[in-house]
C-alpha positions in Angstrom: -51.3 -2.0 38.6 -48.4 -4.3 39.0 -49.4 -5.9 35.7 -49.2 -2.4 34.0 -45.8 -1.7 35.4 -44.6 -5.1 34.2 -45.9 -4.3 30.7 -44.2 -0.9 30.8 -40.9 -2.4 31.9 -41.1 -5.2 29.3 -41.9 -2.8 26.5 -39.1 -0.4 27.6 -36.5 -3.2 27.6 -37.8 -4.4 24.2 -37.6 -0.9 22.7 -34.1 -0.3 24.2 -32.9 -3.6 22.8 -34.2 -2.8 19.3 -32.6 0.7 19.4 -29.3 -0.7 20.7 -29.2 -3.4 18.1 -30.0 -0.8 15.4 -27.3 1.5 16.7 -24.7 -1.2 16.7 -25.7 -2.2 13.2 -25.5 1.3 11.9 -22.1 1.8 13.7 -20.9 -1.4 11.9 -21.9 0.2 8.6 -20.1 3.5 9.5 -16.9 1.6 10.5 -17.0 -0.5 7.3 -17.5 2.7 5.2 -14.6 4.5 6.8 -12.4 1.4 6.5 -13.3 1.2 2.8 -12.6 5.0 2.5 -9.2 4.5 4.1 -8.4 1.5 1.9 -9.3 3.6 -1.2 -7.2 6.5 0.1 -4.2 4.2 0.8 -4.6 2.6 -2.6 -4.5 5.9 -4.3 -1.4 7.0 -2.5 0.2 3.6 -3.3 -0.7 4.0 -7.0 1.1 7.3 -7.1 4.3 5.8 -5.6 4.0 2.7 -7.9 3.8 5.0 -10.9 6.8 7.1 -9.9 8.9 4.0 -9.0 8.0 2.4 -12.4 8.6 5.6 -14.4 12.0 6.3 -12.7 13.1 2.6 -12.9 12.4 2.2 -16.6 13.8 5.6 -17.4 17.1 4.4 -16.0 16.8 1.0 -17.7 16.2 2.6 -21.1 19.6 4.3 -20.8 21.6 1.1 -20.7 19.7 -0.6 -23.5 21.4 1.4 -26.2 24.9 1.1 -24.8 26.0 -2.3 -26.3 26.0 -0.6 -29.7 29.1 1.4 -28.6 31.2 -1.8 -28.4 29.4 -3.6 -31.3 30.7 -0.8 -33.5 34.1 -0.4 -31.8 35.1 -3.3 -29.5 38.4 -1.4 -28.9 36.8 1.8 -27.6 39.0 3.9 -25.3 38.2 5.1 -21.8 38.0 8.7 -23.1 35.6 7.7 -25.9 33.5 5.7 -23.5 33.3 8.7 -21.0 32.4 11.1 -23.9 29.5 8.8 -25.0 27.9 8.1 -21.6 28.4 11.5 -19.9 25.2 13.1 -21.3 23.2 10.3 -19.7 23.8 11.6 -16.2 21.2 14.4 -15.8 18.2 15.3 -13.7 16.1 12.7 -15.5 18.1 9.7 -14.2 19.4 8.5 -10.9 22.5 6.9 -12.3 25.5 6.7 -10.1 27.9 5.2 -12.6 28.2 3.1 -15.7 30.8 0.4 -16.2 31.8 -1.9 -19.1 33.5 -5.2 -18.4 35.1 -7.1 -21.3 35.5 -10.8 -20.3 33.7 -9.9 -17.0 36.5 -7.7 -15.8 35.6 -4.0 -15.2 37.7 -1.9 -17.5 35.6 1.2 -18.4 34.0 3.4 -15.8 32.2 6.7 -15.7 32.6 8.7 -13.6 36.0 7.4 -12.5 36.2 9.7 -9.4 34.8 7.8 -6.4 34.7 4.5 -8.3 38.4 3.8 -8.6 38.1 0.8 -6.4 35.8 -1.0 -8.9 38.2 -0.8 -11.9 39.9 -4.1 -12.5 37.5 -6.1 -10.4 36.6 -9.5 -11.8 33.0 -10.4 -11.5 34.0 -14.0 -10.7 35.3 -12.7 -7.4 32.0 -11.1 -6.5 29.7 -14.0 -5.3 26.7 -11.7 -4.7 26.8 -10.5 -8.3 28.2 -13.3 -10.5 24.9 -15.1 -10.8 23.1 -12.1 -12.3 26.1 -11.5 -14.6 26.1 -15.0 -15.9 22.3 -15.0 -16.4 22.6 -11.9 -18.5 25.2 -13.7 -20.6 23.2 -16.9 -20.9 19.8 -15.3 -21.7 21.1 -12.4 -23.8 18.7 -10.1 -21.9 18.9 -7.3 -19.4 19.0 -8.3 -15.8 18.1 -6.1 -12.8 19.6 -7.1 -9.4 19.8 -5.5 -6.0 19.7 -3.5 -4.0 23.3 -4.7 -3.3 26.3 -3.5 -1.4 28.7 -1.9 -3.9 32.5 -2.4 -4.0 33.0 1.4 -4.0 30.6 1.8 -1.0 26.9 2.3 -0.6 24.0 0.5 -2.2 22.7 0.4 -5.7 20.3 -1.3 -8.1 22.2 -2.7 -11.0 21.0 -3.2 -14.5 23.3 -5.5 -16.6 23.2 -5.8 -20.4 25.2 -8.4 -22.2 27.3 -7.2 -25.2 27.9 -9.4 -28.2 30.2 -8.5 -31.1 30.8 -10.0 -34.5 33.9 -12.1 -34.8 36.0 -12.3 -38.0 33.9 -15.3 -39.0 30.8 -13.3 -38.8 29.6 -15.1 -35.8 28.4 -13.2 -32.7 30.5 -13.8 -29.7 30.2 -12.7 -26.1 32.2 -9.5 -25.4 31.2 -8.7 -21.8 28.8 -6.8 -19.7 27.7 -3.2 -19.4 26.3 -2.4 -16.0 24.6 0.8 -14.8 24.3 1.5 -11.1 21.2 3.3 -10.0 21.7 5.3 -6.8 19.1 3.7 -4.4 18.7 6.7 -2.1 18.2 9.1 -5.0 15.8 6.6 -6.7 13.7 6.4 -3.5 13.8 10.2 -3.1 12.7 11.0 -6.6 10.0 8.3 -6.4 8.5 9.9 -3.3 9.3 7.1 -0.8 11.3 9.4 1.5 8.6 12.2 1.8 8.1 13.0 5.5 4.5 14.0 4.7 3.7 10.7 3.1 0.4 9.5 4.8 1.2 5.8 4.3 3.9 3.3 5.5 5.4 1.3 2.6 7.4 -1.8 2.3 8.9 -3.4 -0.9 9.9 -7.0 -1.3 11.4 -8.9 -4.2 15.1 -8.3 -4.1 16.8 -9.3 -7.3 13.3 -9.4 -8.9 12.1 -12.5 -6.9 8.7 -11.0 -6.2 6.8 -12.5 -3.2 9.7 -14.9 -2.6 12.3 -12.2 -2.4 13.6 -10.3 0.6 12.0 -7.0 1.9 14.5 -4.3 0.9 12.5 -1.2 1.8 10.4 -0.6 4.8 9.3 -2.9 7.6 8.5 -6.6 6.9 5.7 -6.3 9.4 3.6 -4.4 6.9 3.4 -7.5 4.8 2.4 -9.6 7.8 -0.6 -7.5 8.7 -3.6 -6.0 6.9 -2.4 -4.0 3.9 -3.1 -3.0 0.3 -0.6 -4.0 -2.3 0.6 -3.6 -5.9 3.1 -5.2 -8.2 5.8 -3.6 -10.3 6.9 -5.8 -13.3 10.6 -5.9 -13.9 12.5 -7.1 -17.0 13.4 -10.3 -15.1 10.8 -10.6 -12.4 8.8 -8.3 -10.1 8.6 -6.3 -6.9 5.6 -6.4 -4.5 4.7 -3.2 -2.7 2.6 -3.2 0.4 1.1 -0.1 2.2 -1.1 0.8 5.2 -2.0 4.1 6.9 0.6 5.6 9.1 -0.1 4.3 12.6 -2.2 1.4 11.2 -5.8 0.9 10.2 -6.9 1.8 13.8 -6.3 5.5 13.1 -9.7 6.0 11.5 -10.7 9.4 10.1 -11.5 11.9 12.8 -15.1 12.5 11.8 -16.1 8.9 12.5 -16.3 9.8 16.2 -18.5 12.7 15.3 -20.8 10.4 13.4 -20.8 7.9 16.4 -21.6 10.7 18.8 -24.6 11.8 16.6 -25.7 8.1 16.5 -25.6 7.8 20.3 -27.4 11.1 20.7 -30.2 10.1 18.2 -30.5 6.7 19.8 -30.9 8.2 23.3 -33.4 10.7 22.1 -35.4 8.1 20.4 -35.4 5.9 23.5 -36.6 8.8 25.6 -39.3 9.7 23.1 -40.6 6.1 22.8 -40.3 5.5 26.6 -42.4 8.7 27.2 -45.0 7.6 24.7 -45.2 4.1 26.3 -45.4 5.7 29.8 -48.2 8.0 28.7 -50.0 5.1 27.1 -49.7 3.0 30.2 -51.0 5.9 32.4 -54.0 6.3 30.1 -54.6 2.5 30.2 -54.2 2.5 34.0 -56.7 5.4 34.3 -59.2 3.5 32.1 -58.8 0.4 34.2 -59.5 2.4 37.4 -62.5 4.0 35.8 -63.9 0.6 34.7 -63.2 -0.9 38.2 -65.1 2.0 39.7 -68.1 1.4 37.5 -68.1 -2.3 38.2 -68.0 -1.7 42.0 -70.5 1.1 42.3 -74.0 0.2 43.8 -75.7 2.4 41.2 -76.6 0.4 38.1 -74.9 1.4 34.9 -75.2 -0.1 31.5 -73.3 0.4 28.3 -75.2 0.8 25.1 -73.8 1.9 21.7 -70.6 3.1 23.3 -72.6 5.5 25.6 -72.9 5.3 29.4 -76.5 5.5 30.7 -78.1 5.4 34.2 
């Protein structure tokens, strides 16, 4: 009898161990699947933001690319003519705050003037945070994007700068100056969906002045880059931005139905354990009864013999 109880206990522990291991393995699969689902969901949300950021950014950039022609045709353009030419560019499709033109790197033309009076007459050589980007545009002959930066007239902006070259009397192209368009950062973020209160992800962007992974984080928390995240890259005319995202509250906030699945798993495991334990228990009882019957036969004074699986006296 003690031997049967030991067998029963051993089998019960073995079955429980197998079921527990199986349950933990299945739970690991469930967790991995939900994590993958969360990653896909975050990536999809990030892709939407990336698309809107890229679309809005390049929509603003395209505006400035055609402006050097204004001064190539007429280097002596008046302020009134400049305002008349650029005013149609300020509509619901752009996030422009102002456009300035700077012959010899001194701001002379501005639209709109109201609210930007403090910038007129400013020499870029006196703006240490901006002069490097200005000179790079002059040297490369290509558009440069910098920022976000603090503006002379207040607030922050992304600045696109395009060099202007005009033909001299000799026919040679000479540097005239810079045209700069300031993109309103807050409006740019808003139109791109970054400020949506219902956004299910936390986002951070690094790469100030187009420096990519080496640049400063200029939107969101730097912590997002330091922990598990999904990411994407926006290519700029002179560099890149890196965007990182994670679920609001972190990856620990799994989908609610994962706990339902885990509850089902625990329930099924427990029921299987009870069922298997009952089967083992019944089997052991039958085995114990058979052993008692055989002991009874062996110890009886009446002779019995077994032949062809039948009991005979």
